[in-house]
C-alpha positions in Angstrom: 353.1 61.9 -10.6 354.0 62.6 -14.3 351.4 60.3 -15.6 348.7 61.6 -13.1 349.6 64.8 -14.0 348.9 63.6 -17.8 345.8 62.5 -17.2 344.0 65.4 -15.5 345.3 67.4 -18.7 343.6 64.7 -21.0 340.6 64.9 -19.2 340.7 68.8 -18.8 341.4 68.6 -22.5 337.9 66.3 -23.4 335.7 68.5 -21.4 337.1 71.8 -22.8 337.3 70.2 -26.7 333.5 71.7 -27.5 334.1 75.1 -26.3 335.9 78.0 -27.9 339.2 78.8 -27.0 340.2 81.8 -24.7 343.5 83.6 -25.8 345.8 84.2 -22.8 347.8 86.9 -23.9 351.9 87.1 -22.8 354.4 89.8 -23.5 357.8 89.5 -24.7 360.9 91.3 -25.0 363.4 89.7 -27.5 367.3 91.6 -28.2 367.3 91.3 -32.0 370.2 92.9 -32.0 373.2 93.7 -29.6 372.6 97.5 -29.5 376.2 98.9 -27.3 377.7 95.9 -26.6 374.4 93.7 -25.4 373.2 90.5 -26.4 371.6 89.7 -29.6 370.0 86.6 -28.4 366.5 87.3 -29.5 367.8 86.0 -33.3 367.2 82.4 -32.3 365.1 82.4 -29.2 362.1 84.5 -31.2 361.6 81.7 -33.2 361.9 79.3 -30.4 359.5 80.6 -28.7 357.4 80.8 -31.4 357.8 77.4 -32.1 356.8 76.4 -28.4 353.8 78.5 -28.8 352.8 76.2 -31.8 353.4 73.0 -29.8 351.7 74.1 -26.7 348.4 75.6 -28.7 348.4 72.0 -30.6 348.6 69.9 -27.9 345.0 69.1 -26.4 346.5 67.9 -22.7 348.2 71.3 -22.2 345.2 74.1 -21.7 342.6 72.7 -22.7 339.5 75.7 -23.9 343.2 78.1 -24.2 345.7 79.1 -26.4 348.9 81.2 -25.9 349.3 84.4 -27.7 352.5 86.9 -27.6 352.7 90.2 -28.0 356.5 91.2 -28.8 358.8 93.6 -29.2 362.7 94.4 -30.0 364.4 95.8 -26.7 367.7 95.7 -28.3 368.8 94.5 -24.8 368.3 98.8 -23.7 367.1 99.1 -20.4 365.1 102.2 -21.5 363.7 101.1 -24.6 362.9 98.2 -22.3 360.9 100.8 -20.1 358.7 102.1 -23.2 357.8 98.7 -24.2 356.3 97.7 -21.2 354.4 100.6 -20.5 352.7 99.3 -24.1 352.7 96.2 -22.4 350.8 97.3 -19.5 348.3 99.8 -20.9 347.7 98.6 -24.5 344.9 95.8 -24.8 344.5 93.2 -24.0 346.0 92.6 -20.5 349.0 90.2 -20.3 348.9 87.5 -17.7 352.7 87.0 -17.8 356.2 88.7 -19.5 358.8 86.8 -21.1 362.1 89.0 -21.4 365.7 88.4 -22.5 369.1 89.8 -21.6 369.8 90.9 -18.1 369.5 94.6 -18.3 366.0 94.4 -19.7 365.2 91.3 -17.3 366.6 93.9 -14.2 364.3 97.0 -15.0 361.5 94.9 -16.3 361.4 92.7 -13.2 361.6 95.2 -10.6 358.8 97.2 -12.3 356.2 93.9 -12.7 355.1 93.4 -9.1 353.5 96.9 -9.0 351.1 95.0 -11.4 350.6 92.1 -9.7 352.6 90.6 -13.1 355.0 87.2 -13.0 358.0 87.6 -15.0 359.8 84.6 -16.7 363.4 85.3 -18.4 364.7 82.8 -20.6 368.4 85.1 -20.9 368.9 86.8 -17.8 372.0 85.5 -16.1 372.7 88.0 -13.9 373.4 87.3 -9.9 371.5 90.4 -8.9 368.6 88.4 -10.3 368.4 86.3 -7.6 367.5 88.6 -5.6 364.3 87.9 -4.0 363.5 91.1 -2.2 364.1 93.0 -5.0 362.3 90.4 -7.6 360.0 89.1 -5.9 357.8 87.8 -9.1 360.8 86.6 -11.3 361.6 82.9 -12.4 364.4 82.2 -14.7 365.1 79.2 -17.2 368.4 80.8 -17.9 371.0 79.7 -15.0 372.2 82.7 -12.8 375.8 84.1 -13.7 377.0 82.6 -10.4 376.2 79.0 -11.1 379.4 79.0 -13.3 381.7 80.1 -10.6 382.3 77.1 -8.8 383.0 75.6 -12.1 385.9 78.0 -13.1 387.1 77.5 -9.2 387.0 73.5 -9.8 388.9 74.4 -12.7 391.6 76.5 -10.9 391.9 73.7 -8.9 392.5 70.8 -11.4 395.4 73.0 -12.8 396.9 74.1 -10.1 396.2 77.8 -10.8 396.5 80.4 -7.9 396.4 83.3 -9.3 393.6 84.6 -12.0 392.6 88.1 -12.7 388.3 89.2 -13.6 388.1 91.6 -16.7 385.0 92.9 -17.0 382.5 95.4 -18.5 380.7 97.8 -15.7 377.7 95.9 -16.2 375.3 95.0 -13.1 375.6 91.8 -14.4 379.2 91.3 -14.5 379.8 93.3 -11.4 377.3 91.0 -9.6 379.1 88.1 -11.1 382.4 89.3 -10.5 381.6 89.8 -6.7 380.1 86.6 -6.4 383.5 84.7 -7.9 385.9 87.0 -4.9 383.5 85.8 -2.2 383.7 81.9 -2.8 387.3 83.0 -3.1 387.3 84.3 -0.1 385.1 81.8 1.7 387.3 78.7 0.5 390.2 80.4 2.1 388.4 81.1 5.4 387.3 77.0 5.3 390.8 76.3 4.5 392.5 78.8 6.9 395.4 79.1 4.4 396.4 80.5 1.1 394.3 80.1 -1.5 393.1 81.7 -5.3 394.4 85.1 -5.4 392.1 87.4 -7.6 392.6 90.4 -9.6 389.7 92.8 -11.4 389.9 95.0 -13.6 387.1 96.8 -15.5 386.2 99.0 -18.2 383.6 100.9 -20.2 383.4 100.5 -24.1 387.2 100.2 -25.0 389.6 97.5 -23.3 392.7 99.3 -24.0 393.6 100.4 -21.1 392.5 97.5 -18.8 394.3 95.2 -21.6 397.6 97.1 -21.2 397.1 97.2 -17.5 396.9 93.1 -17.5 399.6 93.0 -19.3 401.7 95.3 -16.3 400.6 92.9 -14.0 401.6 89.6 -15.5 398.3 88.4 -15.8 398.3 84.9 -17.3 394.9 82.8 -16.5 392.2 85.6 -17.1 388.1 85.5 -17.0 386.2 87.8 -18.9 383.0 89.0 -18.1 381.6 90.7 -21.1 379.2 90.8 -23.7 380.2 89.8 -27.5 380.7 92.8 -28.9 383.1 93.7 -26.3 384.8 90.3 -26.3 385.6 90.6 -29.7 387.1 93.8 -28.9 389.1 92.5 -25.9 390.5 89.7 -28.1 391.5 91.8 -30.5 393.7 93.9 -28.0 394.8 90.6 -26.5 396.3 89.7 -30.0 398.0 92.9 -30.4 399.5 93.3 -26.9 400.2 89.7 -26.7 398.1 88.1 -24.4 397.7 85.0 -26.2 399.2 81.8 -26.9 401.0 79.3 -25.0 401.2 81.8 -21.5 398.0 82.9 -21.1 394.7 80.9 -20.7 391.4 83.0 -21.5 387.8 81.9 -20.0 384.9 83.1 -21.9 381.0 83.0 -21.6 379.5 80.2 -22.8 376.4 81.9 -24.6 378.5 83.5 -27.7 378.0 82.0 -30.7 380.6 79.4 -31.6 382.3 81.6 -34.4 381.6 84.9 -32.4 385.2 85.4 -32.6 385.1 86.7 -36.3 384.6 90.5 -36.4 381.7 91.8 -38.4 382.6 94.7 -40.9 380.1 97.0 -39.4 382.6 96.6 -36.3 385.8 98.1 -37.8 388.1 96.0 -36.1 392.1 96.6 -36.3 392.6 92.6 -36.6 392.1 90.0 -39.4 389.9 86.9 -38.7 392.9 85.1 -38.7 394.5 87.5 -36.0 390.9 86.7 -34.1 391.0 82.7 -34.6 395.1 82.7 -33.3 394.2 84.5 -30.2 390.9 82.8 -29.4 392.7 79.1 -30.0 392.6 77.2 -26.9 390.3 79.7 -24.8 387.8 77.8 -22.4 383.9 78.8 -21.8 381.9 77.8 -19.3 378.1 78.1 -19.5 374.9 76.0 -17.9 373.7 73.0 -19.5 371.0 74.4 -22.1 370.4 71.7 -24.2 369.7 68.1 -23.0 372.1 65.4 -24.6 369.8 62.2 -23.3 367.8 60.3 -25.8 364.3 60.6 -23.5 361.8 62.7 -25.3 361.2 65.9 -22.8 357.4 67.0 -22.5 357.5 68.2 -26.0 357.8 64.5 -27.4 361.4 65.9 -28.2 364.5 65.2 -27.5 367.0 68.0 -27.5 368.5 66.7 -30.8 365.8 67.2 -32.5 364.8 70.2 -30.9 368.4 71.6 -32.3 367.7 70.1 -35.9 363.9 71.5 -36.3 364.9 74.8 -35.6 367.9 74.9 -37.5 365.4 74.8 -40.2 364.3 78.1 -39.6 367.7 79.8 -40.5 369.0 80.0 -43.8 372.8 80.5 -42.4 375.2 78.8 -40.4 373.6 78.7 -36.8 377.1 79.5 -35.5 376.5 82.6 -36.1 372.5 82.7 -35.0 373.0 85.1 -32.3 371.2 83.4 -29.2 371.3 79.9 -30.7 372.6 78.1 -27.7 370.1 79.6 -25.1 367.1 78.9 -27.8 366.2 75.5 -26.0 365.7 77.8 -22.5 363.0 80.2 -24.2 361.4 77.1 -26.1 361.3 75.8 -22.3 360.4 78.8 -20.3 357.0 78.8 -22.9 356.3 75.2 -22.1 356.8 76.4 -18.1 354.6 79.1 -18.8 352.0 76.8 -20.2 351.8 74.1 -16.9 351.9 77.3 -14.9 348.7 78.6 -16.5 347.1 74.6 -16.5 348.1 74.7 -12.9 346.7 77.9 -12.0 343.4 77.3 -13.6 342.8 74.5 -11.9 343.3 75.7 -8.2 341.7 79.2 -8.8 338.1 79.2 -7.2 334.9 78.2 -8.9 333.8 81.6 -9.3 337.6 83.0 -10.8 338.7 82.1 -14.1 341.7 82.4 -15.6 341.0 84.8 -18.1 339.5 87.3 -15.5 343.1 88.6 -14.8 343.7 92.1 -14.1 346.6 94.1 -12.7 345.2 94.3 -9.5 343.7 90.7 -8.9 346.2 89.3 -6.3 344.6 85.9 -5.9 345.2 85.2 -9.7 348.5 86.6 -9.2 349.7 84.7 -6.1 348.4 81.2 -7.5 350.5 81.3 -10.7 353.3 82.3 -8.6 353.0 79.2 -6.7 352.6 77.3 -9.6 355.6 78.7 -11.3 357.6 78.0 -8.1 356.5 74.5 -8.2 356.9 73.6 -12.1 358.9 70.9 -12.9 359.6 69.0 -16.0 361.7 67.1 -18.7 362.5 70.1 -21.2 364.5 70.3 -24.3 367.4 71.9 -22.1 367.2 69.4 -19.2 365.3 69.3 -16.0 363.7 72.8 -15.2 363.0 73.5 -11.9 363.8 76.4 -9.6 364.3 77.2 -7.1 363.4 79.8 -4.0 365.4 82.5 -5.4 363.5 81.7 -8.7 366.7 80.5 -10.0 367.4 77.5 -12.5 369.1 74.4 -11.2 371.2 72.7 -14.1 374.3 71.5 -14.8 377.9 73.5 -16.1 379.2 72.6 -19.3 383.1 73.3 -20.3 384.1 73.7 -23.8 387.8 74.2 -25.4 388.0 75.5 -28.8 390.3 73.4 -30.8 391.4 74.2 -34.2 388.8 76.8 -34.5 386.3 74.4 -32.9 384.7 74.1 -29.6 384.9 70.6 -28.0 383.4 69.6 -24.6 386.0 68.9 -21.7 383.3 68.2 -19.3 380.6 68.7 -16.5 380.3 70.3 -13.2 377.2 69.6 -11.4 376.7 72.3 -8.7 374.6 70.5 -6.6 376.9 67.6 -5.7 380.3 69.7 -6.2 381.4 66.8 -8.8 383.4 67.8 -11.6 382.9 65.5 -14.6 386.2 65.9 -16.8 387.0 63.9 -19.8 390.8 64.8 -19.6 390.7 66.0 -23.9 392.1 69.4 -23.0 394.8 70.9 -25.1 397.7 73.0 -24.9 400.0 74.8 -27.7 403.2 73.0 -28.3 401.6 70.0 -26.2 403.7 70.5 -23.0 400.7 70.8 -20.1 398.8 73.7 -18.5 401.0 77.3 -18.6 401.9 78.4 -14.9 399.7 81.1 -13.6 402.3 83.5 -13.7 405.8 83.9 -14.7 407.3 81.2 -12.9 410.1 82.4 -10.7 412.3 79.5 -10.0 414.8 80.2 -7.4 418.9 78.8 -8.4 421.2 78.4 -5.8 424.3 79.4 -6.8 426.3 76.8 -6.1 430.4 76.1 -7.0 430.8 74.9 -10.4 432.1 71.2 -10.9 434.6 72.6 -12.4 436.2 74.3 -9.7 434.9 71.7 -7.2 436.2 68.7 -8.0 440.0 69.5 -8.9 440.1 71.3 -5.9 438.9 68.0 -4.2 441.3 65.9 -6.2 444.0 68.0 -5.1 442.5 68.1 -1.2 442.5 64.1 -1.4 446.1 64.1 -2.7 447.2 66.3 -0.1 445.3 64.0 3.1 447.2 61.4 1.6 450.4 62.7 1.2 450.2 63.7 4.7 449.3 60.1 5.6 452.1 59.1 3.6 454.7 61.4 5.2 453.5 60.8 8.6 454.1 56.9 7.9 457.5 57.4 6.3 458.7 59.2 9.2 457.4 57.0 12.3 459.6 54.7 10.0 462.5 56.5 10.3 462.0 57.9 13.8 465.6 57.1 15.0 467.2 59.2 12.4 468.7 62.7 13.9 467.0 64.5 10.7 463.8 63.4 12.0 464.3 63.1 16.1 466.4 66.7 16.1 463.4 68.4 14.3 460.8 67.8 17.1 458.5 65.3 15.6 455.9 65.4 18.0 455.2 68.9 16.7 455.2 68.4 13.1 452.9 65.8 13.3 450.8 68.7 14.6 451.2 70.5 11.5 450.6 67.3 9.6 446.9 66.9 11.6 446.2 71.1 10.7 447.2 70.5 6.8 444.8 67.7 6.7 442.0 69.5 8.6 442.6 72.7 6.4 442.6 70.3 3.3 439.3 68.2 4.4 437.5 71.4 5.2 437.9 72.3 1.2 435.4 69.7 0.8 432.7 71.6 3.4 433.5 74.9 1.9 432.7 74.0 -1.7 429.2 72.9 -0.4 426.4 73.2 -1.9 428.0 72.3 -5.7 426.1 71.8 -8.7 426.1 67.7 -8.3 425.4 67.9 -4.5 422.9 69.1 -2.3 422.4 70.3 1.0 418.8 70.1 2.7 418.2 73.4 5.0 417.7 71.5 8.1 421.5 70.2 7.8 423.1 73.9 6.8 423.5 75.1 10.0 425.7 72.2 11.1 427.4 72.4 7.7 428.0 76.3 8.7 429.4 75.1 11.8 431.2 72.5 10.7 433.0 74.9 8.3 434.3 77.2 10.2 434.9 74.7 13.2 437.4 72.6 11.2 439.2 75.0 9.0 439.9 77.3 12.1 441.4 74.5 14.6 443.0 73.2 11.2 445.2 76.7 11.2 445.4 76.9 14.4 447.4 73.5 14.6 449.6 73.7 11.4 450.0 77.3 12.3 450.5 77.5 15.6 453.1 74.4 15.6 455.2 76.5 13.5 454.8 79.2 15.7 455.4 77.1 18.8 459.0 76.5 17.3 460.2 80.0 16.5 459.1 81.0 19.3 461.0 78.8 21.7 464.2 79.7 19.3 463.7 83.1 19.9 463.3 82.8 23.6 466.4 80.6 23.7 468.4 83.0 21.6 467.6 85.9 23.8 468.4 84.3 27.1 470.7 86.8 29.1 472.7 83.8 30.2 475.0 83.9 26.8 477.2 80.5 28.2 473.5 78.8 29.2 471.9 79.9 26.4 474.7 78.4 24.2 474.9 75.2 26.2 470.6 74.7 25.6 471.3 74.8 21.9 472.7 71.9 21.9 470.4 70.2 24.4 467.1 68.6 23.8 463.8 70.3 24.0 460.9 68.6 26.0 457.6 68.6 23.5 455.6 69.8 26.3 456.9 73.4 25.6 455.3 72.8 21.7 452.4 71.6 23.0 451.8 73.8 26.0 451.5 76.7 23.3 449.3 74.9 20.4 447.1 74.0 23.5 447.1 78.0 24.2 446.0 79.0 20.8 443.3 76.1 20.7 442.1 76.8 23.4 441.7 80.3 22.4 439.6 78.6 19.4 437.4 76.6 21.4 436.3 79.4 23.8 435.7 81.9 20.7 433.6 79.0 19.4 431.8 77.8 22.0 430.8 81.3 23.0 430.0 82.4 18.8 427.7 78.9 19.0 426.0 79.5 22.2 425.0 83.1 22.1 424.6 83.9 17.9 424.4 80.0 16.0 424.6 80.5 12.4 422.1 79.7 10.5 421.2 79.7 6.7 420.1 83.0 4.8 419.5 84.0 1.5 420.9 86.7 -1.1 418.8 87.3 -3.9 420.2 88.9 -7.0 418.0 90.4 -9.7 415.9 88.1 -12.1 417.1 87.1 -15.6 415.2 85.3 -18.3 416.9 81.7 -19.3 418.4 82.1 -23.1 417.5 78.3 -24.6 413.8 78.4 -22.1 410.8 78.2 -24.3 408.8 78.1 -20.8 407.3 80.9 -18.5 409.8 81.0 -16.3 412.5 83.6 -15.1 415.4 82.6 -12.9 415.9 83.9 -9.1 420.0 83.6 -8.4 419.9 82.9 -4.6 423.4 82.9 -2.8 423.0 80.4 0.7 424.8 82.4 3.2 426.1 81.1 6.8 424.6 84.4 8.9 424.6 85.1 12.3 422.9 88.5 13.9 426.6 89.4 14.9 428.7 87.9 12.4 431.0 91.2 11.6 432.2 91.3 15.1 433.1 87.6 15.5 434.7 87.4 12.3 436.8 90.6 13.3 437.6 88.8 16.7 439.0 85.7 14.8 440.5 87.3 11.8 442.0 90.2 14.5 443.3 87.5 16.7 444.9 85.5 13.7 446.6 89.0 12.0 448.2 89.6 14.8 449.3 86.1 15.4 450.4 86.3 11.7 452.5 89.4 11.8 454.1 88.2 15.2 455.0 84.8 13.6 456.6 87.0 10.7 458.6 89.3 13.4 459.5 86.0 15.4 460.9 84.2 11.9 462.8 87.4 11.0 464.8 87.7 14.5 465.6 83.8 14.4 466.8 83.8 10.9 470.6 83.8 11.9 469.6 81.4 15.1 470.2 77.5 14.5 469.2 74.6 17.3 471.0 71.4 17.3 467.3 70.1 18.4 465.0 72.2 15.8 467.0 71.6 12.7 464.3 73.0 10.8 463.6 76.7 11.9 464.9 78.4 8.9 462.6 76.2 6.8 459.5 77.0 9.2 460.3 80.7 8.9 460.4 80.5 5.3 456.8 78.8 5.8 455.3 81.3 8.0 456.6 83.8 5.7 454.5 82.0 3.0 451.1 81.4 5.2 451.4 85.0 6.2 451.4 86.5 3.0 449.0 84.5 1.2 446.6 84.6 3.9 446.8 88.2 4.6 446.1 88.7 1.0 443.2 86.3 0.7 441.4 87.3 3.7 440.5 91.1 2.7 440.0 90.1 -1.1 437.2 87.3 0.0 435.9 89.2 2.7 435.1 92.8 1.1 435.6 92.3 -2.8 434.1 88.6 -4.1 431.7 87.7 -1.2 428.6 87.5 -4.1 430.7 85.6 -6.4 430.6 81.9 -5.3 433.0 80.8 -7.7 435.2 83.6 -6.9 435.3 83.3 -3.1 435.7 79.3 -3.5 438.7 79.8 -5.7 440.9 82.3 -3.4 439.6 79.9 -0.4 440.9 76.7 -1.8 444.0 77.9 -3.8 445.0 79.9 -0.3 444.8 76.3 1.5 446.3 74.2 -0.9 449.1 76.5 -1.9 449.7 77.1 2.3 449.4 73.0 2.9 451.8 72.2 -0.2 454.4 74.6 0.9 454.5 74.3 4.4 454.2 70.6 4.6 457.5 70.2 1.5 459.2 72.9 3.2 459.2 71.3 6.9 459.4 67.5 5.3 461.1 67.6 2.0 464.8 68.2 2.8 464.7 65.4 5.5 462.6 63.0 3.2 465.4 64.1 0.1 468.2 63.4 3.6 466.8 60.1 4.3 466.9 58.8 0.9 470.4 59.9 -0.1 472.1 59.4 3.2 472.2 56.0 4.8 471.8 55.8 8.4 475.8 55.2 9.3 476.8 57.9 7.0 474.1 59.6 9.4 476.2 58.6 12.3 479.8 59.4 11.5 478.8 62.7 10.5 477.4 63.5 13.2 479.8 62.2 15.7 482.5 64.5 13.9 480.6 67.4 14.4 480.9 66.4 18.2 477.2 65.4 18.5 475.8 62.9 20.3 474.7 59.5 19.3 471.2 58.6 18.7 470.1 57.5 22.1 467.5 54.9 23.8 465.4 55.7 26.4 467.5 54.1 29.1 470.3 56.2 28.1 468.0 59.6 27.6 467.0 58.3 31.2 470.6 58.2 32.0 471.1 61.6 30.7 467.9 63.7 32.4 469.5 61.8 36.2 473.2 63.3 34.9 472.0 66.6 34.1 469.7 66.8 37.2 472.9 65.6 39.8 475.1 68.4 37.0 472.6 71.0 38.1 472.9 70.4 41.8 476.6 70.4 41.9 476.6 73.5 40.5 474.7 75.0 42.9 476.5 73.4 45.4 479.9 75.3 43.7 477.6 78.6 43.6 477.1 78.3 48.0 480.9 77.0 48.5 482.3 80.3 46.4 480.0 82.5 48.5 481.3 81.5 51.6 484.9 81.8 50.3 484.0 85.0 49.5 483.0 86.1 52.7 485.8 84.8 54.4 488.0 86.9 52.1 486.3 89.4 53.5 486.6 88.7 57.0 490.4 88.2 56.7 491.0 91.8 54.9 488.8 93.6 57.9 490.9 91.8 60.2 494.1 92.3 59.0 493.3 96.3 58.9 492.4 96.4 62.3 495.6 94.3 63.3 497.7 97.3 61.5 495.7 99.9 62.9 496.8 98.6 67.0 500.7 98.5 66.4 500.9 101.9 64.6 499.5 103.2 67.5 501.2 101.4 70.3 504.5 102.4 68.7 503.4 106.3 68.8 502.5 105.4 72.4 505.7 104.1 73.6 508.1 106.2 71.8 510.2 103.3 70.6 512.1 103.8 67.4 512.8 100.1 66.4 514.9 99.4 63.1 512.6 99.1 59.7 514.0 95.5 59.7 512.3 95.2 63.3 509.4 96.9 61.9 509.4 94.6 59.3 509.7 91.3 60.9 506.8 92.5 63.5 504.6 93.4 60.7 505.3 89.9 59.1 504.8 88.4 62.0 501.8 90.2 62.7 500.2 89.5 59.5 501.3 85.7 59.7 500.0 85.0 62.5 496.3 87.0 61.8 496.2 85.6 58.9 496.5 81.9 60.0 493.8 82.6 62.7 491.2 82.9 60.5 492.4 80.1 57.8 492.6 77.8 61.4 488.9 79.4 62.5 488.0 78.4 58.8 489.6 74.5 59.4 487.9 74.2 62.5 484.3 75.6 61.6 484.2 73.6 58.6 485.7 70.6 57.9 488.9 69.4 56.9 490.6 69.4 53.4 486.7 70.7 52.4 488.2 73.6 50.3 490.5 70.8 48.1 487.2 68.5 47.9 485.2 71.4 46.1 488.1 72.0 44.2 488.0 68.3 43.2 484.1 68.4 42.7 484.0 71.6 40.8 486.4 70.1 38.6 485.0 66.9 38.6 481.7 68.6 37.6 482.7 70.4 35.1 484.2 67.4 33.3 481.0 65.7 33.8 479.0 68.5 32.3 481.2 69.1 29.3 481.2 65.4 28.7 477.2 65.7 28.7 477.2 68.5 26.4 479.3 66.5 24.0 
């Protein structure tokens, strides 16, 4: 296609070589100075356009028979001034076939009015996204890509460095407002497509003075900032960034890439309150994004120059460093704009009807205007800025170049292809102090408030020692279980004490988690919560319940109404079942409460957050948020109140029973006094610690753990020491033989084997049966005596009545004899009746049985 076009152009050039060339006039506006915050791109673009006009006019194969001439004005990037210049273009001859425009505000007003006069506008420096609106600008084309072309590049850079939040700082100009809106629209589209939380965008704007906007950025803790403004405003922003500390390790700035390379140096006429060194320090490590404006290919363009050759040629027009020349990066776009214009004119000339010539254009000639529009739209060639072609909306399609300032110079970081969405990155980026990209905001790190190792490991050590001690004590007592000091202390109940103390000590392992070195996954935290409560609760119930059972039984035996029976029971063995029942009842209450608690209102992980603080020895942009991980349920206060209320009542009642039984001693609960002391210790420590831990130091992890662990350790160590210390000391110091003699001297029973114990139980049961029989015989004897008394009284009354009736006056001796005889007879009759009704010799046998029962009972009790 390119070769064919060249042959056509060459053929046309030969045909028109003998004729005088016809001048085709165009109009051009160039911002030679920035004005109030504009873009002084005409400083380099005007020489580039003049160079292109010279090259086109020297080519015989481009517009043969025609030469191009341009009338240009300095627009100062001011829309009002540009409208006046447009009037001059239109109403001052000669007629202009096409208009060239520079900055976006000027392009906007000219391109919006140009269709009225059937004029096509070609912009070499208008980047405003608003210019892509075909309904508003129907005849506009741009060799300068739209500023929207850079927005996908910015988004890909954010994603590359995992920045989820950035702030747009923009000047209130249409070009920048529309760019910001398009950037926000892309972010919102990504969120909608991904259906998840994406990048967050904030926006701040200013007009003229950015001081207030910069202070707002500082309050908002903005770290990644995209700046959209002209170069004069960019210097003001950079100076304010220096004074507000919005630069350095914590901040990343994105500026527009079409500024001059040394744009940040403050000109004297701007009177900025910053030195060049301060501006350079604030500008270090910032990024720029701009469409590729200079081809790096070594293949020559249509002008027979490469991009580098064009740049070298243009540099010769300036007597100063091109880094300080306004619009120097955009100069290739202006150069290629003239070539696009020339090719479009050549296309139009060849496609016009035979009777219409290109130089016959007028502002109401629709045929030439439509043909020229289509030719510009279909233009495609290789220019010094790269491939030149236009989209349906008139925008230039080009790649985006990313640069970073390193050491005061811009270095290319990579390219982004908008058509394919590929980011070509060279991994040459640098960061202050070389620690990688900064975070997009102050990094708030959660710091779990765990138990420090200084508290956790010593506690675990003492817990392990306590558990080992319980195991060794159990083995020791099992080995010496036949010793009276062990046998008469209810060893089964004491074993429950050891189990409970071991569980309480083991619960400290779980209560101290998570610690500095040991973390707990969130999925396992509910299990940890329930394990903490259950193990400590059941351990307390076993340990304290076994001691409570002893004092309760001692108190009940001491309060028996039958003191004779009570005195005998003090020296009788007590069945372990009584202790088991009491401990089982207390355990059943705990099981019920825990089961209902877990079923209805289970514990779960909650986080209590504390105020942020900055670590003193950290140079990173981070703050620490202390978080206290707690086991919490919806009605936890109710459940804690139920458990603590029950346990407190149990502690108080156990203390009362211990005090009441302090002077009562039972042979088969020989450690009741030490049990009472252990209960005092547990009650005092628990009743003091519970309110402190619950109310005063609830949010202090180390203090909370220290109070709980000290309470558990002290209670378990003292309880085990009081119960088993005297026993171990006695077993070690007193040999078994001496123990037996001592016990026999005190009329105590010898150690009984299982057979002796069984025989003892049978004799005891037989003794109880005989006792009941004695009571029954005594009751019958009592009834007989009552009957005898009743019969005696009845006989005396009858005799007295008979004497009164007969009038007999017998001697007293006779009366006495009669009374005596009568009494003897009446007394004998009941005895005969008793012997007849009962078995002979029963009374005697009963007395003997009673004596033998008492003797047998006394022997058993001895």
